[in-house]
C-alpha positions as a Markdown table, in Angstrom:
| # | Residue | x | y | z |
|---|---|---|---|---|
| 1 | Met | 13.5 | -58.3 | -25.3 |
| 2 | Ser | 11.1 | -60.1 | -27.8 |
| 3 | Asn | 7.4 | -59.1 | -28.2 |
| 4 | Lys | 4.4 | -61.0 | -26.3 |
| 5 | Val | 4.6 | -64.8 | -26.8 |
| 6 | Glu | 1.3 | -66.7 | -26.2 |
| 7 | Leu | 2.1 | -69.9 | -24.9 |
| 8 | Asp | -2.0 | -70.9 | -25.0 |
| 9 | Gln | -5.2 | -69.2 | -25.1 |
| 10 | Asp | -5.2 | -68.6 | -21.3 |
| 11 | Val | -0.8 | -68.1 | -20.6 |
| 12 | Ala | 1.2 | -65.5 | -22.3 |
| 13 | Val | 4.9 | -64.4 | -21.4 |
| 14 | Thr | 5.4 | -60.8 | -22.0 |
| 15 | Thr | 9.2 | -60.8 | -21.6 |
| 16 | Asn | 10.8 | -63.8 | -23.1 |
| 17 | Ser | 14.2 | -63.7 | -24.2 |
| 18 | Pro | 15.2 | -63.9 | -27.9 |
| 19 | Asn | 17.0 | -66.7 | -29.5 |
| 20 | Asp | 20.7 | -67.1 | -28.3 |
| 21 | Asn | 23.4 | -68.8 | -29.9 |
| 22 | Arg | 26.3 | -68.0 | -27.6 |
| 23 | Thr | 26.3 | -71.5 | -25.5 |
| 24 | Lys | 26.1 | -73.6 | -28.7 |
| 25 | Ile | 29.6 | -73.1 | -29.9 |
| 26 | Ser | 31.8 | -75.7 | -29.6 |
| 27 | Phe | 35.1 | -74.1 | -28.9 |
| 28 | Gly | 35.6 | -70.7 | -27.5 |
| 29 | Tyr | 34.8 | -67.8 | -24.6 |
| 30 | Val | 31.2 | -67.7 | -23.6 |
| 31 | Ser | 30.1 | -64.7 | -21.7 |
| 32 | Ala | 27.1 | -63.8 | -19.6 |
| 33 | Tyr | 25.2 | -60.3 | -19.2 |
| 34 | Pro | 25.1 | -58.9 | -15.7 |
| 35 | His | 21.2 | -59.9 | -16.0 |
| 36 | Glu | 22.2 | -63.7 | -16.6 |
| 37 | Tyr | 24.0 | -66.4 | -14.4 |
| 38 | Leu | 26.4 | -68.9 | -16.1 |
| 39 | Ile | 26.8 | -72.3 | -15.3 |
| 40 | His | 29.9 | -74.2 | -16.6 |
| 41 | Phe | 30.4 | -77.8 | -16.4 |
| 42 | Arg | 33.6 | -79.3 | -17.3 |
| 43 | His | 34.1 | -83.2 | -17.8 |
| 44 | Gly | 30.5 | -83.3 | -16.2 |
| 45 | Lys | 31.4 | -81.7 | -13.0 |
| 46 | Phe | 30.4 | -78.2 | -12.1 |
| 47 | His | 33.5 | -75.7 | -12.3 |
| 48 | Gln | 32.5 | -73.0 | -9.5 |
| 49 | Lys | 35.5 | -70.7 | -10.5 |
| 50 | Thr | 33.9 | -69.6 | -13.7 |
| 51 | Ser | 30.3 | -70.0 | -13.0 |
| 52 | Gly | 28.4 | -66.8 | -11.2 |
| 53 | Gln | 26.6 | -63.9 | -12.2 |
| 54 | Gly | 27.5 | -62.2 | -15.3 |
| 55 | Ala | 30.6 | -64.5 | -15.5 |
| 56 | Ser | 32.7 | -65.8 | -18.5 |
| 57 | Cys | 34.3 | -68.9 | -19.2 |
| 58 | Phe | 36.3 | -70.8 | -21.9 |
| 59 | Lys | 34.6 | -73.4 | -23.5 |
| 60 | Arg | 36.2 | -76.7 | -24.6 |
| 61 | Phe | 35.0 | -79.6 | -26.7 |
| 62 | Gln | 34.1 | -81.3 | -23.7 |
| 63 | Asp | 32.5 | -78.8 | -21.7 |
| 64 | Thr | 28.6 | -77.8 | -21.1 |
| 65 | Val | 27.7 | -74.0 | -20.8 |
| 66 | Phe | 24.3 | -72.9 | -19.7 |
| 67 | Ile | 23.3 | -69.4 | -19.3 |
| 68 | Ile | 20.0 | -68.8 | -17.3 |
| 69 | Pro | 18.3 | -65.1 | -16.8 |
| 70 | Thr | 17.5 | -63.8 | -13.5 |
| 71 | Ser | 15.8 | -60.5 | -14.8 |
| 72 | Leu | 12.1 | -60.1 | -14.1 |
| 73 | Lys | 9.7 | -61.9 | -15.9 |
| 74 | Glu | 6.0 | -61.1 | -16.5 |
| 75 | Ile | 3.4 | -63.4 | -17.4 |
| 76 | Val | -0.2 | -62.9 | -18.2 |
| 77 | Phe | -2.8 | -65.5 | -17.5 |
| 78 | Gln | -6.7 | -66.1 | -17.5 |
| 79 | Ala | -9.0 | -68.3 | -16.3 |
| 80 | Asn | -12.8 | -69.4 | -16.3 |
| 81 | Gln | -14.6 | -70.4 | -13.1 |
| 82 | Leu | -18.1 | -70.6 | -11.5 |
| 83 | Ser | -18.2 | -68.7 | -8.4 |
| 84 | Lys | -19.6 | -70.2 | -5.3 |
| 85 | Asp | -23.3 | -68.8 | -6.2 |
| 86 | Asn | -22.9 | -70.6 | -9.9 |
| 87 | Val | -22.0 | -67.5 | -12.0 |
| 88 | Asp | -19.4 | -67.9 | -14.7 |
| 89 | Leu | -16.4 | -65.6 | -14.3 |
| 90 | Arg | -13.7 | -64.7 | -16.4 |
| 91 | Leu | -10.4 | -63.5 | -14.5 |
| 92 | Arg | -7.6 | -61.9 | -15.8 |
| 93 | Gly | -4.4 | -61.5 | -14.0 |
| 94 | Met | -0.6 | -60.9 | -14.1 |
| 95 | Ala | 2.4 | -62.1 | -11.9 |
| 96 | Val | 6.4 | -61.0 | -12.0 |
| 97 | Tyr | 9.0 | -63.2 | -11.1 |
| 98 | His | 12.7 | -63.9 | -11.4 |
| 99 | Ile | 14.8 | -67.0 | -10.7 |
| 100 | Lys | 16.6 | -66.4 | -7.5 |
| 101 | Glu | 18.8 | -70.0 | -7.1 |
| 102 | Pro | 19.8 | -70.6 | -10.7 |
| 103 | Leu | 21.5 | -73.9 | -9.6 |
| 104 | Lys | 18.1 | -75.2 | -8.2 |
| 105 | Ile | 16.0 | -74.4 | -11.4 |
| 106 | Tyr | 18.7 | -75.9 | -13.6 |
| 107 | Ser | 18.3 | -79.2 | -11.8 |
| 108 | Leu | 14.4 | -78.8 | -12.9 |
| 109 | Ile | 14.2 | -77.7 | -16.2 |
| 110 | Asn | 16.5 | -78.0 | -19.0 |
| 111 | Phe | 17.9 | -74.7 | -20.5 |
| 112 | Ser | 19.8 | -76.4 | -23.1 |
| 113 | Asp | 17.5 | -74.4 | -25.6 |
| 114 | Arg | 17.0 | -71.1 | -23.2 |
| 115 | Gln | 14.0 | -69.6 | -24.9 |
| 116 | Arg | 11.8 | -73.0 | -24.8 |
| 117 | Ala | 13.0 | -73.4 | -21.1 |
| 118 | Glu | 11.8 | -69.9 | -20.3 |
| 119 | Glu | 8.3 | -70.8 | -21.9 |
| 120 | Lys | 8.0 | -73.7 | -20.1 |
| 121 | Leu | 8.6 | -72.1 | -16.6 |
| 122 | Ala | 6.2 | -69.4 | -17.5 |
| 123 | Lys | 3.4 | -71.8 | -18.4 |
| 124 | Met | 4.3 | -74.0 | -15.3 |
| 125 | Ile | 3.9 | -70.8 | -13.2 |
| 126 | Gly | 0.6 | -69.6 | -15.1 |
| 127 | Asp | -0.9 | -73.1 | -14.6 |
| 128 | Leu | -0.3 | -72.7 | -11.0 |
| 129 | Cys | -1.7 | -69.2 | -11.0 |
| 130 | Arg | -4.8 | -70.0 | -13.1 |
| 131 | Ser | -5.6 | -73.5 | -10.9 |
| 132 | Thr | -4.8 | -71.5 | -7.6 |
| 133 | Val | -7.3 | -68.7 | -8.8 |
| 134 | Lys | -10.1 | -71.0 | -9.8 |
| 135 | Trp | -10.0 | -72.8 | -6.5 |
| 136 | Leu | -10.4 | -69.3 | -4.6 |
| 137 | Val | -13.2 | -68.2 | -6.8 |
| 138 | Ala | -15.1 | -71.4 | -6.6 |
| 139 | Asn | -15.1 | -70.6 | -2.9 |
| 140 | Met | -16.3 | -67.0 | -3.1 |
| 141 | Glu | -19.6 | -65.3 | -4.3 |
| 142 | Val | -19.5 | -62.5 | -6.9 |
| 143 | Asp | -20.0 | -59.9 | -5.0 |
| 144 | Glu | -16.8 | -61.0 | -3.0 |
| 145 | Cys | -14.6 | -61.6 | -5.9 |
| 146 | Met | -15.8 | -58.1 | -7.3 |
| 147 | Arg | -15.0 | -56.3 | -4.2 |
| 148 | Lys | -12.0 | -58.2 | -2.8 |
| 149 | Arg | -10.4 | -59.0 | -5.5 |
| 150 | Lys | -7.1 | -57.5 | -4.3 |
| 151 | Glu | -7.4 | -58.6 | -0.6 |
| 152 | Glu | -9.1 | -62.0 | -0.7 |
| 153 | Ile | -7.4 | -63.5 | -4.1 |
| 154 | Ala | -4.2 | -61.4 | -5.4 |
| 155 | Asp | -2.6 | -61.8 | -2.0 |
| 156 | Thr | -3.8 | -65.4 | -1.4 |
| 157 | Leu | -2.7 | -66.4 | -5.0 |
| 158 | Lys | 0.9 | -65.1 | -4.2 |
| 159 | Gln | 1.2 | -66.9 | -0.8 |
| 160 | Glu | -0.3 | -70.1 | -2.2 |
| 161 | Ile | 2.1 | -69.7 | -5.3 |
| 162 | Ser | 5.0 | -68.7 | -3.3 |
| 163 | Lys | 4.6 | -71.9 | -1.0 |
| 164 | Val | 5.3 | -74.2 | -4.2 |
| 165 | Val | 8.0 | -72.2 | -6.1 |
| 166 | Ala | 9.8 | -70.2 | -3.3 |
| 167 | Asp | 10.1 | -73.0 | -0.8 |
| 168 | Ala | 13.5 | -73.3 | 0.7 |
| 169 | Asp | 13.6 | -77.1 | 0.7 |
| 170 | Asn | 11.4 | -78.3 | -2.3 |
| 171 | Gly | 10.8 | -74.8 | -4.2 |
| 172 | Trp | 12.0 | -74.2 | -7.7 |
| 173 | Gly | 14.4 | -71.3 | -6.6 |
| 174 | Ile | 11.5 | -68.7 | -8.0 |
| 175 | Glu | 10.8 | -65.5 | -6.2 |
| 176 | Ile | 7.2 | -64.2 | -6.9 |
| 177 | Leu | 7.5 | -60.4 | -6.5 |
| 178 | Thr | 4.1 | -59.8 | -7.4 |
| 179 | Ile | 0.8 | -61.0 | -8.6 |
| 180 | Asp | -2.3 | -58.8 | -9.6 |
| 181 | Ile | -6.2 | -59.5 | -10.6 |
| 182 | Gln | -6.5 | -56.9 | -13.5 |
| 183 | Asp | -10.0 | -57.8 | -14.5 |
| 184 | Ile | -13.1 | -60.1 | -13.5 |
| 185 | Tyr | -15.6 | -60.2 | -16.3 |
| 186 | Ile | -19.3 | -62.0 | -16.1 |
| 187 | Gln | -19.4 | -64.0 | -19.2 |
| 188 | Asp | -23.1 | -64.3 | -18.9 |
| 189 | Asp | -24.7 | -61.2 | -20.4 |
| 190 | Glu | -28.3 | -61.9 | -19.1 |
| 191 | Ile | -26.5 | -62.3 | -15.5 |
| 192 | Phe | -24.5 | -59.3 | -15.9 |
| 193 | Thr | -27.3 | -57.1 | -17.2 |
| 194 | Ala | -29.2 | -58.4 | -14.1 |
| 195 | Met | -26.3 | -57.9 | -11.6 |
| 196 | Gln | -26.2 | -54.3 | -13.2 |
| 197 | Ala | -30.1 | -54.1 | -12.6 |
| 198 | Lys | -29.8 | -55.4 | -9.2 |
| 199 | Phe | -26.7 | -53.0 | -8.6 |
| 200 | Lys | -28.8 | -50.1 | -9.9 |
| 201 | Ala | -32.1 | -51.1 | -7.9 |
| 202 | Asp | -29.8 | -51.1 | -4.8 |
| 203 | Lys | -28.2 | -48.1 | -5.5 |
| 204 | Val | -31.6 | -46.4 | -6.1 |
| 205 | Arg | -32.9 | -47.9 | -3.1 |
| 206 | Glu | -29.7 | -47.0 | -1.0 |
| 207 | Ser | -30.4 | -43.4 | -2.4 |
| 208 | Glu | -34.0 | -43.6 | -1.5 |
| 209 | Ile | -33.3 | -44.8 | 2.0 |
| 210 | Val | -30.8 | -42.1 | 2.5 |
| 211 | Gln | -33.4 | -39.6 | 1.2 |
| 212 | Leu | -35.9 | -41.0 | 3.5 |
| 213 | Glu | -33.3 | -41.0 | 6.3 |
| 214 | Thr | -32.5 | -37.8 | 5.5 |
| 215 | Ser | -36.4 | -36.6 | 5.3 |
| 216 | Arg | -36.8 | -38.3 | 8.5 |
| 217 | Thr | -33.6 | -36.8 | 10.3 |
| 218 | Leu | -34.8 | -33.2 | 9.1 |
| 219 | Glu | -38.5 | -33.8 | 10.3 |
| 220 | Val | -37.2 | -35.2 | 13.7 |
| 221 | Lys | -35.0 | -32.0 | 14.1 |
| 222 | Arg | -38.1 | -29.8 | 12.8 |
| 223 | Leu | -40.6 | -31.0 | 15.5 |
| 224 | Asp | -37.4 | -30.9 | 18.0 |
| 225 | Asn | -37.0 | -27.4 | 17.0 |
| 226 | Asp | -40.8 | -26.8 | 17.1 |
| 227 | Arg | -40.8 | -28.4 | 20.6 |
| 228 | Gln | -38.1 | -26.3 | 21.9 |
| 229 | Leu | -39.6 | -23.1 | 20.6 |
| 230 | Ala | -42.9 | -23.9 | 22.1 |
| 231 | Glu | -41.0 | -24.8 | 25.4 |
| 232 | Tyr | -39.0 | -21.4 | 25.1 |
| 233 | Arg | -42.4 | -19.6 | 24.4 |
| 234 | Lys | -44.0 | -21.2 | 27.6 |
| 235 | Asn | -41.1 | -20.5 | 29.7 |
| 236 | Asn | -40.8 | -17.0 | 28.3 |
| 237 | Glu | -44.7 | -16.4 | 29.0 |
| 238 | Leu | -44.1 | -17.8 | 32.2 |
| 239 | Glu | -41.0 | -15.7 | 33.1 |
| 240 | Lys | -43.1 | -12.5 | 31.9 |
| 241 | Ala | -45.7 | -13.2 | 34.4 |
| 242 | Arg | -43.4 | -14.0 | 37.4 |
| 243 | Ile | -42.0 | -11.0 | 36.5 |
| 244 | Ala | -45.1 | -9.2 | 36.4 |
| 245 | Ala | -46.0 | -10.5 | 40.0 |
| 246 | Glu | -42.7 | -9.6 | 41.2 |
| 247 | Leu | -43.3 | -6.1 | 39.7 |
| 248 | Lys | -46.8 | -5.6 | 41.6 |
| 249 | Asn | -45.6 | -6.9 | 44.7 |
| 250 | Glu | -42.7 | -4.4 | 44.8 |
| 251 | Gln | -45.1 | -1.5 | 43.7 |
| 252 | Leu | -47.3 | -2.5 | 46.7 |
| 253 | Thr | -44.3 | -2.8 | 49.1 |
| 254 | Leu | -43.1 | 0.6 | 47.8 |
| 255 | Ala | -46.6 | 2.0 | 48.5 |
| 256 | Gln | -46.8 | 0.3 | 51.9 |
| 257 | Gln | -43.3 | 1.7 | 52.8 |
| 258 | Thr | -44.2 | 5.3 | 51.4 |
| 259 | Glu | -47.4 | 5.3 | 53.4 |
| 260 | Ala | -45.3 | 4.4 | 56.6 |
| 261 | Lys | -42.7 | 7.1 | 55.6 |
| 262 | Glu | -45.5 | 10.0 | 55.1 |
| 263 | Tyr | -47.1 | 8.4 | 58.3 |
| 264 | Gly | -44.0 | 8.6 | 60.1 |
| 265 | Leu | -42.9 | 12.0 | 58.8 |
| 266 | Lys | -46.0 | 13.6 | 60.0 |
| 267 | Met | -45.8 | 12.0 | 63.4 |
| 268 | Phe | -42.2 | 13.7 | 63.3 |
| 269 | His | -43.7 | 17.0 | 62.4 |
| 270 | Leu | -46.3 | 16.9 | 65.1 |
| 271 | Lys | -43.7 | 15.9 | 67.6 |
| 272 | Glu | -41.3 | 18.6 | 66.6 |
| 273 | Lys | -44.1 | 21.2 | 66.8 |
| 274 | Glu | -44.7 | 20.0 | 70.5 |
| 275 | Gln | -41.5 | 20.3 | 71.4 |
| 276 | Leu | -40.9 | 23.6 | 69.8 |
| 277 | Glu | -44.1 | 24.9 | 71.8 |
| 278 | Arg | -42.6 | 23.3 | 74.9 |
| 279 | Tyr | -39.3 | 24.9 | 74.3 |
| 280 | Gln | -41.1 | 28.1 | 73.7 |
| 281 | Gln | -43.1 | 28.1 | 76.7 |
| 282 | Glu | -39.7 | 26.9 | 78.8 |
| 283 | Gln | -37.8 | 29.9 | 77.1 |
| 284 | Lys | -40.7 | 32.2 | 78.3 |
| 285 | Ile | -40.5 | 30.7 | 81.8 |
| 286 | Glu | -36.6 | 31.3 | 81.5 |
| 287 | Arg | -36.5 | 34.8 | 80.1 |
| 288 | Asp | -39.1 | 36.0 | 82.9 |
| 289 | Lys | -36.6 | 34.5 | 85.4 |
| 290 | Gln | -33.8 | 36.2 | 84.0 |
| 291 | Ala | -35.6 | 39.2 | 83.6 |
| 292 | Lys | -36.4 | 39.2 | 87.3 |
| 293 | Leu | -32.6 | 38.6 | 88.1 |
| 294 | Leu | -31.4 | 41.1 | 85.8 |
| 295 | Asn | -31.7 | 43.9 | 87.6 |
| 296 | Ile | -29.8 | 42.3 | 90.6 |
| 297 | Asp | -26.9 | 41.0 | 88.6 |
| 298 | Thr | -26.4 | 43.2 | 85.6 |
| 299 | Ala | -23.6 | 45.1 | 86.7 |
| 300 | Gln | -21.7 | 42.3 | 88.5 |
| 301 | Ala | -22.2 | 40.2 | 85.3 |
| 302 | Ile | -21.3 | 42.6 | 82.7 |
| 303 | Glu | -18.0 | 43.0 | 84.8 |
| 304 | Glu | -17.6 | 39.4 | 84.6 |
| 305 | Arg | -17.9 | 38.9 | 81.1 |
| 306 | Thr | -15.6 | 42.0 | 80.3 |
| 307 | Gln | -13.0 | 40.5 | 82.3 |
| 308 | Thr | -13.5 | 37.0 | 80.7 |
| 309 | Gln | -13.2 | 38.8 | 77.2 |
| 310 | Val | -10.1 | 40.5 | 77.9 |
| 311 | Leu | -8.5 | 37.4 | 79.5 |
| 312 | Ala | -9.6 | 35.5 | 76.1 |
| 313 | Lys | -8.3 | 37.9 | 74.1 |
| 314 | Leu | -4.9 | 38.3 | 76.0 |
| 315 | Lys | -4.3 | 34.3 | 75.5 |
| 316 | Gln | -5.3 | 34.6 | 72.0 |
| 317 | Asp | -2.6 | 37.0 | 71.4 |
| 318 | Ala | 0.1 | 35.1 | 73.7 |
| 319 | His | -0.8 | 32.2 | 71.4 |
| 320 | Leu | -0.6 | 34.0 | 68.2 |
| 321 | Glu | 2.8 | 35.5 | 69.2 |
| 322 | Ala | 4.1 | 32.2 | 70.1 |
| 323 | Val | 3.1 | 30.9 | 66.8 |
| 324 | Arg | 4.9 | 33.7 | 65.1 |
| 325 | Ile | 8.0 | 33.3 | 67.0 |
| 326 | Gln | 8.0 | 29.6 | 66.3 |
| 327 | Thr | 7.4 | 29.9 | 62.8 |
| 328 | Arg | 10.1 | 32.6 | 62.4 |
| 329 | Gln | 12.4 | 30.4 | 64.1 |
| 330 | Glu | 11.8 | 27.7 | 61.7 |
| 331 | Gln | 12.1 | 30.2 | 58.5 |
| 332 | Asp | 15.4 | 31.5 | 60.2 |
| 333 | Glu | 16.5 | 27.8 | 60.4 |
| 334 | Lys | 15.9 | 27.0 | 57.0 |
| 335 | Gln | 17.3 | 29.9 | 55.6 |
| 336 | Phe | 20.5 | 29.4 | 57.4 |
| 337 | Ala | 20.3 | 25.9 | 56.3 |
| 338 | Leu | 20.1 | 27.2 | 52.7 |
| 339 | Asp | 22.7 | 29.6 | 52.9 |
| 340 | Arg | 25.2 | 27.0 | 54.3 |
| 341 | Tyr | 24.2 | 24.8 | 51.4 |
| 342 | Arg | 25.0 | 27.5 | 49.0 |
| 343 | Val | 28.1 | 28.5 | 50.5 |
| 344 | Glu | 29.1 | 24.6 | 50.3 |
| 345 | Gln | 28.3 | 24.5 | 46.7 |
| 346 | Asn | 30.2 | 27.6 | 46.1 |
| 347 | Glu | 33.2 | 26.0 | 47.4 |
| 348 | Ser | 32.9 | 23.3 | 45.9 |
| 349 | Leu | 32.6 | 24.7 | 42.6 |
| 350 | Ala | 35.5 | 27.1 | 43.3 |
| 351 | Asp | 37.3 | 24.2 | 44.4 |
| 352 | Tyr | 36.4 | 22.3 | 41.0 |
| 353 | Lys | 37.0 | 25.5 | 38.8 |
| 354 | Gln | 40.7 | 26.0 | 40.4 |
| 355 | Thr | 41.7 | 22.2 | 40.1 |
| 356 | Gln | 40.4 | 22.3 | 36.5 |
| 357 | Asn | 42.6 | 25.8 | 35.9 |
| 358 | Leu | 45.6 | 24.0 | 37.4 |
| 359 | Asn | 45.2 | 20.7 | 35.5 |
| 360 | Arg | 44.8 | 22.7 | 32.1 |
| 361 | Glu | 47.7 | 25.1 | 33.2 |
| 362 | Arg | 49.8 | 21.7 | 34.0 |
| 363 | Gln | 49.0 | 20.4 | 30.5 |
| 364 | Gln | 49.6 | 23.7 | 28.8 |
| 365 | Ala | 53.1 | 23.5 | 30.3 |
| 366 | Gln | 53.7 | 20.1 | 30.0 |
| 367 | Thr | 52.5 | 20.5 | 26.2 |
| 368 | Lys | 54.4 | 23.8 | 25.8 |
| 369 | His | 57.7 | 22.0 | 27.0 |
| 370 | Glu | 57.0 | 19.1 | 24.8 |
| 371 | Ile | 57.0 | 21.6 | 21.8 |
| 372 | Glu | 60.2 | 23.3 | 22.7 |
| 373 | Gln | 61.8 | 19.8 | 23.0 |
| 374 | Gln | 60.8 | 18.7 | 19.7 |
| 375 | Ala | 61.9 | 22.3 | 18.2 |
| 376 | Val | 65.4 | 21.9 | 20.1 |
| 377 | Glu | 65.4 | 18.3 | 18.8 |
| 378 | Thr | 64.5 | 19.3 | 15.2 |
| 379 | Asn | 67.0 | 22.2 | 15.2 |
| 380 | Arg | 69.7 | 19.7 | 16.6 |
| 381 | Leu | 69.1 | 17.2 | 13.6 |
| 382 | Ile | 69.2 | 20.1 | 10.9 |
| 383 | His | 72.4 | 21.1 | 12.2 |
| 384 | Glu | 73.7 | 17.8 | 12.1 |
| 385 | Glu | 72.4 | 17.2 | 8.9 |
| 386 | Glu | 74.0 | 20.7 | 7.6 |
| 387 | Val | 77.5 | 19.9 | 9.2 |
| 388 | Ala | 77.5 | 16.5 | 7.9 |
| 389 | Thr | 76.6 | 17.9 | 4.4 |
| 390 | Leu | 79.1 | 20.5 | 4.7 |
| 391 | Lys | 81.9 | 17.6 | 5.6 |
| 392 | Lys | 80.8 | 15.5 | 2.6 |
| 393 | Arg | 80.8 | 18.8 | 0.2 |
| 394 | Ile | 84.5 | 19.9 | 1.8 |
| 395 | Lys | 85.7 | 16.4 | 1.2 |
| 396 | Val | 84.5 | 16.3 | -2.3 |
| 397 | Glu | 86.1 | 19.7 | -3.0 |
| 398 | Asn | 89.2 | 18.6 | -1.4 |
| 399 | Gln | 89.3 | 15.2 | -3.8 |
| 400 | Ile | 88.3 | 17.2 | -6.8 |
| 401 | Thr | 90.8 | 20.2 | -6.3 |
| 402 | Pro | 94.4 | 20.1 | -7.8 |
| 403 | Thr | 95.7 | 20.4 | -4.3 |
| 404 | Gly | 93.5 | 17.6 | -3.3 |
| 405 | Leu | 94.6 | 15.8 | -6.4 |
| 406 | Glu | 98.2 | 15.9 | -5.5 |
| 407 | Arg | 97.7 | 15.1 | -1.9 |
| 408 | Gln | 95.7 | 12.2 | -2.8 |
| 409 | Phe | 98.7 | 11.3 | -5.2 |
| 410 | Ile | 101.0 | 11.7 | -2.7 |
| 411 | Asp | 99.2 | 9.7 | 0.0 |
| 412 | Asn | 98.0 | 6.9 | -2.3 |
| 413 | Ala | 99.8 | 6.4 | -5.7 |
| 414 | Leu | 103.3 | 7.6 | -4.7 |
| 415 | Pro | 103.9 | 4.5 | -2.2 |
| 416 | Lys | 102.6 | 2.1 | -4.6 |
| 417 | Ile | 104.9 | 3.4 | -7.3 |
| 418 | Ala | 107.8 | 3.2 | -5.0 |
| 419 | Lys | 107.0 | -0.3 | -4.0 |
| 420 | Ser | 106.5 | -1.2 | -7.6 |
| 421 | Leu | 109.8 | 0.5 | -8.6 |
| 422 | Gly | 111.5 | -1.4 | -5.8 |
| 423 | Lys | 110.2 | -4.9 | -7.0 |
| 424 | Ser | 111.2 | -3.9 | -10.5 |
| 425 | Leu | 114.8 | -2.9 | -9.6 |
| 426 | Gln | 115.1 | -6.0 | -7.2 |
| 427 | Asn | 117.1 | -8.4 | -9.7 |
| 428 | Ala | 118.2 | -5.8 | -11.8 |
| 429 | Arg | 122.1 | -5.2 | -12.6 |
| 430 | Ile | 122.9 | -1.0 | -12.3 |
| 431 | Ser | 126.5 | 0.2 | -13.0 |
| 432 | Ile | 126.8 | 3.5 | -11.5 |
| 433 | Val | 129.6 | 5.8 | -12.1 |
| 434 | Gln | 130.0 | 7.4 | -9.1 |
| 435 | Gly | 131.3 | 11.1 | -8.8 |
| 436 | Glu | 133.5 | 12.8 | -6.5 |
| 437 | Gly | 131.5 | 13.1 | -3.1 |
| 438 | Gly | 128.2 | 11.4 | -5.0 |
| 439 | Leu | 125.9 | 8.6 | -4.0 |
| 440 | Pro | 124.3 | 6.2 | -6.5 |
| 441 | Phe | 121.1 | 7.7 | -7.7 |
| 442 | Gln | 122.2 | 11.1 | -6.3 |
| 443 | Met | 120.7 | 13.2 | -9.1 |
| 444 | Leu | 117.4 | 11.2 | -9.4 |
| 445 | Val | 116.8 | 11.6 | -5.3 |
| 446 | Asn | 117.7 | 15.3 | -5.5 |
| 447 | Glu | 115.0 | 15.4 | -8.1 |
| 448 | Ile | 112.4 | 13.6 | -6.3 |
| 449 | Ile | 113.2 | 15.4 | -3.1 |
| 450 | Gly | 113.1 | 18.9 | -4.8 |
| 451 | Val | 109.5 | 18.3 | -6.3 |
| 452 | Leu | 108.2 | 16.6 | -3.1 |
| 453 | Arg | 109.1 | 19.8 | -1.0 |
| 454 | Ser | 107.9 | 22.0 | -3.3 |
| 455 | Arg | 104.6 | 20.2 | -3.5 |
| 456 | Leu | 104.3 | 20.0 | 0.5 |
| 457 | Glu | 104.8 | 24.0 | 0.6 |
| 458 | Arg | 101.9 | 24.4 | -1.6 |
| 459 | Leu | 99.8 | 22.2 | 0.2 |
| 460 | Glu | 101.0 | 23.9 | 3.6 |
| 461 | Ser | 100.2 | 26.9 | 2.3 |
| 462 | His | 96.8 | 25.9 | 1.0 |
| 463 | Asp | 95.9 | 24.5 | 4.5 |
| 464 | Gly | 96.8 | 27.9 | 6.0 |
| 465 | Glu | 94.7 | 29.5 | 3.8 |
């Protein structure tokens, strides 16, 4: 990408493409990069197969090839405009866009010189941005421009530009990705200074208002606190007076109740004294009467009292004896139940011990039997192993001794020799001179028979030993 290109004093493109001679060749292959769209015409007709994003084609002499960039492009624009309140403002902004429909923009701008076509498209979009932002600023005051440059200017500017370049029917095939107002300057220094002074004054005034409001709030709170404190103190004094009055009333009531109790107690003592005196008089009269009757009923009363006392004592003794008997019976029953429980527990314990002993003896007997069986089996295996070993040793000894070798020779080798000899003599022609009373091979047979007999006798004698 090249450096920033100044299109004029108000519009500049920061992402313009460098010079490209790929489409200027007359004959050969032409390829587009992934961020480019290749358009191929052959005999004046659009060639669909070899056109497309990042496509390539073979250009002939009668062909026309265009390469349109679809990557992001950025332009920077600025504009001067009087605001609604006649303040000269200078705005600086940027826009990012890209070609979304290359075939549509190709029909509007000639891309035979790609760099100039990109500059022309950037200038057209920049001029649209400038004219639209001037119209927006002309209908806004300075304060609105400064405070709402994003919401009221940038967003509205993007919507208005998109209506022109991104319309589905009459648009340019361009998509506006973002537009931002970066800076807003006030051209007149005096106005700027005045606005700064006004701004400072407003801020100072707002600060003073805030301080006054804070002071007023604090004063109101202080007065409110003083009022609440005065009310609290007043209520406290009233509460103290009420409590003192109630305490005084309670003291008076208590004094009255105390006096009434003392008076009642005094009257009670007087009544008790009168009753005591009356009772003493009555007792004195009664004693006098009893004294008079005492001489008459003394002996009879003494006897009746004695009988009554004896009878009461007998009843008491009988009751005590019954209680002792009942207690003794209950103790005997409890002791009997305890003894029976102990006997049952002892019997259960004895049964348990006997069962455990039987189980233990049974397990011991079974274990002993298993051990004996294992010992017998072990001895049997040992004897079998010894017998097998002895047999093997005897067999080996029989095979190694001269007698064994002779037996093996007679049993195995001799039949094979005879068979081989028979085969060898099967086709042989032998002239035999027979003596008197003799047979063919009589001498040879006699010798073999003699040798065999001697060997058999030796074997039989060895087996007998």
